[in-house]
C-alpha positions in Angstrom: 0.0 0.0 0.0 2.9 2.4 0.8 4.3 1.7 -2.7 1.1 2.7 -4.3 0.9 6.0 -2.4 4.5 6.9 -3.2 3.9 6.2 -6.9 0.8 8.4 -6.9 2.7 11.2 -5.2 5.4 11.1 -7.9 2.8 11.1 -10.7 0.6 13.7 -9.1 3.3 16.3 -8.4 3.9 17.3 -12.1 0.2 17.8 -12.6 0.0 20.1 -9.6 3.0 22.1 -11.0 1.3 22.3 -14.4 -1.9 23.4 -12.9 -0.2 26.1 -10.8 1.7 27.3 -13.9 -1.4 27.6 -16.0 -3.3 29.4 -13.2 -0.5 32.0 -12.8 -0.1 32.4 -16.5 -3.9 33.0 -17.1 -4.0 35.5 -14.2 -1.1 37.4 -15.8 -2.8 37.3 -19.2 -6.1 38.6 -17.9 -4.4 41.3 -15.9 -2.5 42.4 -19.1 -5.8 42.7 -21.0 -7.1 45.4 -18.6 -7.4 48.5 -20.8 -6.3 50.8 -17.9 -2.9 49.1 -17.7 -2.1 49.2 -21.4 -1.0 52.6 -22.8 -2.8 54.2 -25.7 -0.6 54.1 -28.8 -0.6 55.8 -32.2 -0.1 53.7 -35.3 3.6 54.6 -35.4 4.0 53.3 -31.8 4.0 56.7 -30.0 2.3 56.7 -26.6 -0.7 59.0 -26.2 -0.8 60.8 -22.9 -4.2 61.1 -21.3 -7.2 59.0 -20.4 -10.0 57.7 -22.6 -13.3 59.5 -22.2 -15.4 57.7 -24.9 -15.3 55.9 -28.2 -17.2 57.6 -31.0 -17.6 56.8 -34.7 -15.2 59.6 -35.4 -12.5 58.3 -33.1 -11.3 58.0 -29.6 -12.0 61.0 -27.3 -9.1 61.5 -25.0 -8.8 63.9 -22.0 -5.4 65.3 -22.2 -3.6 67.6 -19.7 -5.2 70.8 -21.0 -8.3 69.7 -23.0 -10.3 66.9 -24.7 -9.4 66.0 -28.2 -10.4 63.2 -30.7 -7.9 60.9 -32.3 -9.3 59.4 -35.5 -9.4 55.6 -35.6 -7.1 55.3 -38.6 -4.2 57.0 -36.7 -4.4 54.7 -33.7 -2.6 51.4 -33.3 -4.3 48.1 -34.0 -4.3 47.1 -30.3 -5.9 50.4 -29.2 -8.5 50.1 -31.9 -9.2 46.5 -30.9 -9.7 47.5 -27.2 -12.0 50.5 -27.9 -13.4 50.4 -31.4 -14.8 46.9 -31.4 -16.9 47.3 -28.2 -18.2 50.6 -29.5 -19.2 49.0 -32.9 -20.9 46.1 -31.1 -22.9 48.6 -28.9 -23.9 50.5 -32.0 -25.1 47.3 -33.7 -27.2 46.3 -30.6 -28.7 49.8 -30.5 -29.5 49.6 -34.3 -31.1 46.2 -33.9 -33.2 47.4 -30.9 -34.3 50.5 -32.8 -35.2 48.3 -35.9 -37.3 45.9 -33.7 -39.1 48.9 -32.1 -39.8 50.4 -35.5 -41.1 47.1 -36.9 -43.4 46.7 -33.8 -44.7 50.2 -34.2 -45.3 49.7 -37.9 -47.2 46.4 -37.2 -49.3 48.1 -34.6 -50.1 51.0 -37.0 -51.0 48.5 -39.8 -53.3 46.6 -37.4 -55.0 49.7 -36.3 -55.5 50.9 -39.9 -56.9 47.5 -40.9 -59.2 47.5 -37.9 -60.5 51.0 -38.7 -61.0 50.1 -42.3 -63.0 46.9 -41.3 -65.1 48.9 -38.9 -65.8 51.5 -41.6 -66.8 48.9 -44.1 -69.0 47.1 -41.6 -70.6 50.4 -40.6 -71.3 51.4 -44.2 -73.0 48.1 -44.9 -75.2 48.3 -41.8 -76.5 51.7 -42.7 -78.0 50.5 -45.9 -75.9 50.8 -49.0 -77.7 50.4 -52.3 -77.6 46.8 -53.3 -78.2 44.9 -56.5 -80.2 42.3 -54.7 -84.0 42.3 -55.2 -86.0 43.6 -52.3 -87.2 41.1 -49.8 -90.8 39.8 -50.2 -93.1 40.5 -47.3 
């Protein structure tokens, strides 16, 4: 029985080391992906001083030392665009999709109301006594 435990300890130890290594590596990778830790860069590699205020279709709005200014997307590095432009575009797509669904629902409600009003008008016109080609009823 002691031999079995010693064999298990020898085989188990590399797995624990590998698990610890993967955990530490993944924590470091996740920490490096934090946008606050990564500096903003221009396409030529120059670091942009300031903090990001918002991402707009025109570019990245940055609060500098003296004022706010906008850097167009085409002048920013690929990594900076990836971190800020893609989430902005995804949010725009969600907003566009929601607005489209809302407009379609409003149009469907409007069409239903128009059809109901037309049906009521037609039923009311027939009830009043519209001239008909049918012969008069015999008494």
